[in-house]
C-alpha positions as CSV (number, residue, x, y, z in Angstrom):
1,M,174.2,201.0,123.1
2,E,172.8,198.0,121.2
3,I,171.2,198.7,117.8
4,I,169.7,196.7,115.0
5,L,171.1,197.5,111.5
6,I,168.5,198.2,108.8
7,Q,171.1,198.1,106.0
8,D,174.7,197.1,105.6
9,V,177.2,199.4,107.2
10,N,180.9,199.2,106.4
11,N,183.2,198.0,109.2
12,L,180.1,197.4,111.4
13,G,177.8,194.7,110.1
14,G,175.1,193.6,107.7
15,A,171.4,194.2,107.6
16,N,169.3,192.6,110.3
17,E,172.2,192.3,112.6
18,L,172.3,193.2,116.3
19,V,175.5,195.2,117.1
20,S,176.8,197.2,120.0
21,V,178.2,200.8,119.3
22,K,178.9,203.9,121.2
23,N,175.9,206.1,122.1
24,G,176.9,209.1,120.1
25,Y,177.6,207.1,116.9
26,A,174.1,205.5,117.2
27,R,172.2,208.7,118.1
28,N,174.0,211.2,115.9
29,F,174.7,209.2,112.8
30,L,173.2,205.7,112.4
31,I,169.6,206.3,113.6
32,P,169.1,209.8,111.9
33,Q,170.5,208.3,108.6
34,K,167.9,205.5,108.9
35,M,170.7,202.9,108.9
36,A,169.7,201.5,112.3
37,V,167.1,201.4,115.0
38,E,167.4,201.1,118.7
39,A,167.3,197.5,120.0
40,S,164.2,197.9,122.1
41,P,162.2,194.7,123.0
42,S,159.6,195.4,120.3
43,N,162.3,196.0,117.6
44,R,164.0,192.7,118.7
45,K,160.7,190.8,118.2
46,Q,160.4,192.4,114.8
47,L,164.0,191.3,114.0
48,E,163.3,187.7,115.0
49,E,160.2,187.6,112.9
50,R,162.0,189.1,109.9
51,L,164.8,186.5,110.3
52,K,162.2,183.7,110.4
53,Q,160.6,184.9,107.2
54,L,164.0,185.2,105.5
55,K,164.9,181.7,106.5
56,K,161.6,180.3,105.2
57,K,162.1,182.2,101.9
58,E,165.6,180.9,101.6
59,E,164.5,177.3,102.2
60,K,161.8,177.6,99.6
61,M,164.3,179.0,97.1
62,L,166.7,176.2,97.8
63,A,164.0,173.6,97.2
64,D,163.2,175.3,93.9
65,I,166.9,175.3,92.9
66,N,167.2,171.6,93.7
67,K,164.2,170.9,91.4
68,V,165.8,172.8,88.6
69,I,169.2,171.0,89.2
70,A,167.5,167.6,89.0
71,A,165.7,168.6,85.8
72,L,168.9,169.8,84.2
73,Q,170.9,166.7,85.1
74,D,168.2,164.5,83.5
75,G,169.7,163.9,80.1
76,A,171.9,166.0,77.8
77,V,170.8,169.2,76.1
78,K,170.9,168.7,72.3
79,I,172.0,171.6,70.0
80,G,172.1,171.4,66.2
81,A,174.9,173.3,64.4
82,K,176.0,173.8,60.8
83,T,179.2,171.9,60.1
84,G,181.7,171.4,57.4
85,T,182.8,168.1,56.0
86,S,185.4,167.5,58.7
87,G,182.9,167.8,61.5
88,K,184.0,171.3,62.6
89,I,181.3,173.8,63.4
90,F,181.0,177.1,61.5
91,G,181.5,179.5,64.4
92,S,181.0,178.2,67.9
93,V,178.2,177.4,70.3
94,T,177.7,180.0,73.0
95,N,175.9,180.2,76.3
96,V,173.0,182.0,74.6
97,Q,172.4,179.0,72.4
98,I,172.6,176.6,75.4
99,A,170.1,178.8,77.3
100,K,167.7,178.7,74.3
101,A,168.0,174.9,74.0
102,I,167.3,174.5,77.8
103,R,164.2,176.7,77.4
104,E,162.9,174.7,74.4
105,Q,163.8,171.2,75.6
106,K,163.3,171.3,79.4
107,N,160.9,174.2,79.7
108,L,163.3,176.0,82.2
109,E,164.2,179.7,82.0
110,I,168.0,179.9,82.8
111,D,169.8,183.2,82.5
112,R,172.6,183.0,79.9
113,R,175.0,184.7,82.3
114,K,174.7,181.8,84.8
115,I,175.9,179.3,82.1
116,H,179.6,178.8,81.9
117,I,181.0,176.6,79.1
118,L,184.0,174.7,80.4
119,D,185.7,173.9,77.0
120,E,185.3,175.9,73.8
121,I,182.8,174.2,71.5
122,K,184.1,174.0,68.0
123,E,183.4,170.4,66.9
124,I,180.6,167.9,67.0
125,G,180.5,166.0,70.3
126,T,179.5,166.1,73.9
127,Y,180.7,168.9,76.1
128,K,180.2,170.0,79.7
129,A,178.8,173.4,80.9
130,R,178.4,174.7,84.5
131,V,175.2,176.4,85.6
132,D,175.8,178.6,88.7
133,F,172.7,179.6,90.7
134,G,174.7,181.5,93.4
135,N,175.3,180.7,97.1
136,G,177.4,177.6,96.2
137,N,174.5,176.0,94.2
138,E,175.8,174.9,90.9
139,T,175.6,171.9,88.6
140,E,177.2,170.5,85.5
141,I,175.1,169.7,82.4
142,S,176.0,167.8,79.3
143,V,175.6,169.6,76.0
144,E,175.4,167.4,72.9
145,I,176.3,169.0,69.6
146,A,175.0,167.4,66.5
147,A,175.2,168.3,62.8
148,D,172.2,170.1,61.4
């Protein structure tokens, strides 16, 4: 029997996927548990429409991510830090400070958990950080640390 999965099912498939299972498994477990629906012609049309909408939404999100990546790569993010006489920073610069600087300088809201500092920032200079948007979309940004 062919069914359309409504949600992810272990060892069977993901949501919005057309799979073939035994009749008893579909009628006695998957359909009553609202994990799947029978693959009737009307349900197949609904599935096609749902997949089209998901694809459009994904394309729009990818375009938005590309705009953000372009804005992030346009120049370094500058952060002021208190330093000693030797140029070492008191404490260190964290992803929270980088996210705040991006918000103030580039008017972009980036979650601090998406920012990964590649090298520990302890001195004045230019460093690299990686911003990961998920689904393989990531970019490196320059972070310029200056004395306050």
